[in-house]
FIVEX-910598 format. One record per residue (C-alpha): x, y, z. Coordinates in nm, 4 decimals. Layout:
PT        c1        c2        c3
PT         X         Y         Z
...
This chain:
PT        c1        c2        c3
PT   -1.1073    2.3885   -0.3615
PT   -0.7906    2.2713   -0.5301
PT   -0.7988    2.1485   -0.8865
PT   -0.7966    1.7762   -0.9512
PT   -0.4499    1.7767   -1.0982
PT   -0.2761    1.4446   -1.1447
PT   -0.0832    1.4888   -0.8206
PT   -0.3898    1.5603   -0.6114
PT   -0.5855    1.2711   -0.7614
PT   -0.2929    1.0410   -0.6801
PT   -0.3299    1.1298   -0.3107
PT   -0.6475    0.9229   -0.2998
PT   -0.5086    0.5993   -0.4430
PT   -0.4236    0.3097   -0.2128
PT   -0.2376    0.0109   -0.3536
PT   -0.3216   -0.3049   -0.1610
PT   -0.0596   -0.5777   -0.2087
PT   -0.2270   -0.8866   -0.0639
PT   -0.2296   -1.2481   -0.1852
PT   -0.5157   -1.3642    0.0376
PT   -0.8403   -1.2782   -0.1485
PT   -1.0500   -1.2987    0.1678
PT   -0.8275   -1.0570    0.3598
PT   -0.8069   -0.8290    0.0544
PT   -1.1868   -0.8090    0.0405
PT   -1.1922   -0.7420    0.4158
PT   -0.9561   -0.4455    0.3713
PT   -1.1446   -0.3076    0.0693
PT   -1.4823   -0.3350    0.2407
PT   -1.3415   -0.1856    0.5647
PT   -1.2170    0.1220    0.3766
PT   -1.5529    0.1559    0.2000
PT   -1.7574    0.1102    0.5201
PT   -1.5432    0.3672    0.7025
PT   -1.6292    0.6112    0.4186
PT   -1.2618    0.6923    0.3665
PT   -1.1930    0.8929    0.0477
PT   -0.9613    0.6367   -0.1094
PT   -0.9776    0.4275   -0.4227
PT   -0.8228    0.0911   -0.3401
PT   -0.6366   -0.0865   -0.6207
PT   -0.5580   -0.4495   -0.5405
PT   -0.2695   -0.6592   -0.6730
PT   -0.2153   -1.0149   -0.5571
PT    0.1570   -1.0838   -0.5848
PT    0.5074   -0.9412   -0.5912
PT    0.5276   -0.9346   -0.9722
PT    0.2045   -0.7339   -1.0067
PT    0.3040   -0.4992   -0.7235
PT    0.6399   -0.4189   -0.8815
PT    0.4772   -0.3708   -1.2238
PT    0.2240   -0.1316   -1.0702
PT    0.4733    0.0910   -0.8850
PT    0.7114    0.0927   -1.1829
PT    0.4287    0.1804   -1.4220
PT    0.4967   -0.1283   -1.6343
PT    0.2186   -0.2890   -1.8432
PT   -0.0629   -0.3502   -1.7692
PT   -0.0307   -0.0562   -1.5276
PT    0.1467    0.1876   -1.7626
PT   -0.1505    0.4257   -1.7849
PT   -0.0806    0.6594   -1.4929
PT   -0.4225    0.8212   -1.5285
PT   -0.5998    0.4887   -1.4759
PT   -0.3288    0.3465   -1.2489
PT   -0.1797    0.6448   -1.0656
PT    0.1186    0.6179   -0.8380
PT   -0.0382    0.5401   -0.5015
PT   -0.0334    0.7746   -0.2065
PT   -0.0400    0.4729    0.0238
PT    0.0806    0.1169   -0.0235
PT   -0.0633   -0.1452    0.2104
PT    0.2023   -0.4120    0.1772
PT    0.1846   -0.7713    0.2926
PT    0.5315   -0.9136    0.3575
PT    0.4398   -1.2796    0.3001
PT    0.3332   -1.3083   -0.0633
PT    0.2856   -1.6630   -0.1941
PT    0.6266   -1.7941   -0.0997
PT    0.8099   -1.4665   -0.1518
PT    0.8586   -1.1407    0.0354
PT    0.7024   -0.7987   -0.0138
PT    1.0294   -0.6285    0.0770
PT    1.1374   -0.5799   -0.2899
PT    0.8408   -0.3439   -0.3381
PT    0.9438   -0.1342   -0.0384
PT    1.3088   -0.1422   -0.1509
PT    1.2146   -0.0278   -0.5055
PT    1.0066    0.2614   -0.3690
PT    1.2940    0.3691   -0.1434
PT    1.5642    0.3381   -0.4105
PT    1.3570    0.5334   -0.6645
PT    1.2801    0.8268   -0.4356
PT    0.9088    0.7499   -0.4032
PT    0.9202    0.7641   -0.0217
PT    1.0839    1.1081   -0.0045
PT    0.8669    1.3670    0.1702
PT    0.6109    1.0891    0.2175
PT    0.5086    1.1136   -0.1492
PT    0.4114    0.7491   -0.1085
PT    0.3503    0.6119    0.2385
PT    0.4026    0.2413    0.2995
PT    0.2113    0.0601    0.5694
PT    0.3238   -0.2962    0.6279
PT    0.0236   -0.5156    0.6941
PT    0.1338   -0.8676    0.7690
PT    0.0947   -1.1702    0.9918
PT    0.4578   -1.1514    1.1043
PT    0.5503   -0.9787    1.4270
PT    0.9162   -1.0820    1.3979
PT    1.1456   -0.8085    1.5296
PT    1.3770   -0.8483    1.2264
PT    1.0873   -0.7848    0.9856
PT    0.9731   -0.4779    1.1779
PT    1.3283   -0.3367    1.1878
PT    1.3914   -0.4050    0.8171
PT    1.0578   -0.2493    0.7163
PT    1.1203    0.0679    0.9168
PT    1.4821    0.0904    0.7975
PT    1.3626    0.0704    0.4351
PT    1.1178    0.3543    0.4944
PT    0.7857    0.2010    0.5941
PT    0.5767    0.4508    0.7857
PT    0.3926    0.1972    0.9969
PT    0.3856   -0.1758    1.0699
PT    0.0546   -0.3446    1.1479
PT    0.0092   -0.7083    1.2376
PT   -0.3028   -0.8324    1.0583
PT   -0.6134   -0.8287    1.2666
PT   -0.9748   -0.9300    1.2065
PT   -1.0760   -0.5891    1.3407
PT   -1.0803   -0.2997    1.0909
PT   -1.0427   -0.0166    1.3449
PT   -0.6629   -0.0038    1.3565
PT   -0.6229    0.0048    0.9787
PT   -0.9091    0.2447    0.9071
PT   -0.7985    0.4686    1.1942
PT   -0.4489    0.4911    1.0465
PT   -0.5785    0.5502    0.6926
PT   -0.8148    0.8159    0.8252
PT   -0.5113    1.0172    0.9374
PT   -0.3940    1.0258    0.5721
PT   -0.7335    1.1270    0.4286
């Protein structure tokens, strides 16, 4: 068994960027019920998401708030877009070699959004669904 070095521990952190508390709880409970080996950290808006990935306060403690292996990113965040989070990850080398994988999880199926997300380095694009199987199936591949 490998040691639990900081890098390995980070592989089990999922950052959920979701402004709808009901959908956020759905995702968290779906991951738990599927017995996936991830710790889900939830932030509710663009400002918190950027602070988390940058390691800015209150997320500066990288032991308690490690860089996530997976970011589940909603694109429609309380009147703003989630794209700045994806752009920051890309511009700061966090997507290289899939160090951090970004899965867009949104209500939008607009072709432009899909194309922009994939161009910026998102690994997958899921349209929100009330059924957990698609999301947990995808996350299971990263476990």
